[in-house]
VMD Tcl script that draws the C-alpha trace (Angstrom):
set ca {
  {20.95 9.88 -16.30}
  {21.81 6.23 -15.78}
  {25.19 5.90 -14.03}
  {26.44 2.69 -15.63}
  {23.48 0.99 -17.31}
  {25.51 -1.69 -19.06}
  {27.39 -2.86 -15.96}
  {24.94 -2.93 -13.07}
  {21.33 -2.59 -12.07}
  {20.16 0.84 -11.00}
  {18.18 0.93 -7.73}
  {17.45 -2.78 -8.04}
  {15.98 -2.46 -11.52}
  {17.56 -3.63 -14.72}
  {19.11 -0.91 -16.86}
  {16.42 -1.24 -19.54}
  {13.67 -0.89 -16.96}
  {15.40 2.16 -15.48}
  {15.59 3.74 -18.92}
  {11.90 3.07 -19.44}
  {11.07 4.70 -16.12}
  {13.09 7.81 -17.02}
  {11.44 8.01 -20.46}
  {7.92 7.61 -19.07}
  {8.60 10.26 -16.45}
  {9.86 12.63 -19.15}
  {6.54 12.43 -20.97}
  {4.80 14.09 -18.03}
  {7.00 17.21 -18.18}
  {4.98 19.13 -20.80}
  {1.74 18.50 -18.90}
  {2.63 19.41 -15.31}
  {2.66 23.16 -14.62}
  {4.73 25.31 -14.83}
  {5.61 24.07 -18.29}
  {7.41 26.11 -20.92}
  {5.14 24.55 -23.55}
  {2.07 25.90 -21.71}
  {3.56 29.39 -21.52}
  {4.55 29.40 -25.20}
  {1.15 28.08 -26.30}
  {-0.65 30.63 -24.11}
  {1.33 33.52 -25.55}
  {1.03 32.41 -29.18}
  {-2.66 31.43 -29.02}
  {-3.55 34.31 -26.67}
  {-5.05 31.92 -24.12}
  {-4.98 32.49 -20.36}
  {-1.83 30.86 -19.00}
  {-3.48 30.52 -15.59}
  {-6.29 28.47 -17.12}
  {-3.77 26.31 -18.96}
  {-1.93 25.64 -15.71}
  {-5.17 24.77 -13.93}
  {-6.10 22.45 -16.81}
  {-2.74 20.65 -16.57}
  {-2.80 19.79 -12.87}
  {-5.37 16.96 -12.93}
  {-4.00 15.16 -16.04}
  {-0.46 15.48 -14.66}
  {-1.45 13.98 -11.33}
  {-3.35 11.19 -13.10}
  {-0.36 10.40 -15.33}
  {2.03 10.38 -12.36}
  {-0.28 8.15 -10.34}
  {-0.67 5.70 -13.22}
  {3.12 5.43 -13.62}
  {3.46 4.92 -9.86}
  {0.86 2.13 -9.87}
  {2.37 0.46 -12.93}
  {5.87 0.44 -11.44}
  {4.60 -0.77 -8.07}
  {3.01 -3.68 -9.92}
  {6.24 -4.42 -11.84}
  {8.31 -4.33 -8.65}
  {5.95 -6.72 -6.86}
  {5.66 -9.03 -9.88}
  {9.43 -9.29 -10.40}
  {10.19 -9.21 -6.64}
  {12.75 -6.43 -7.06}
  {14.47 -4.84 -4.10}
  {16.50 -1.67 -3.76}
  {20.23 -2.22 -3.68}
  {22.20 -0.97 -0.67}
  {23.85 2.40 -1.08}
}
mol new
graphics top color blue
foreach p $ca { graphics top sphere $p radius 0.5 }
foreach p [lrange $ca 0 end-1] q [lrange $ca 1 end] { graphics top cylinder $p $q radius 0.2 }
display resetview
């Protein structure tokens, strides 16, 4: 996912920070609908998949918003800028 993390910064961020952003974004995947984990759990536990999806929307939005706020703070604190394309 990182083009050349050892040689250059990615989108103005250091390679380690870019890797951290990708990893933190990957944690949201099982929570935001439609998630394969929700479907499998619903089938195995015989729980309504629609209710599971509805229950995953608010936590997913909250997790995404918290990551957005945290990275906005990091960018302002370190005075990072996007590199030209």
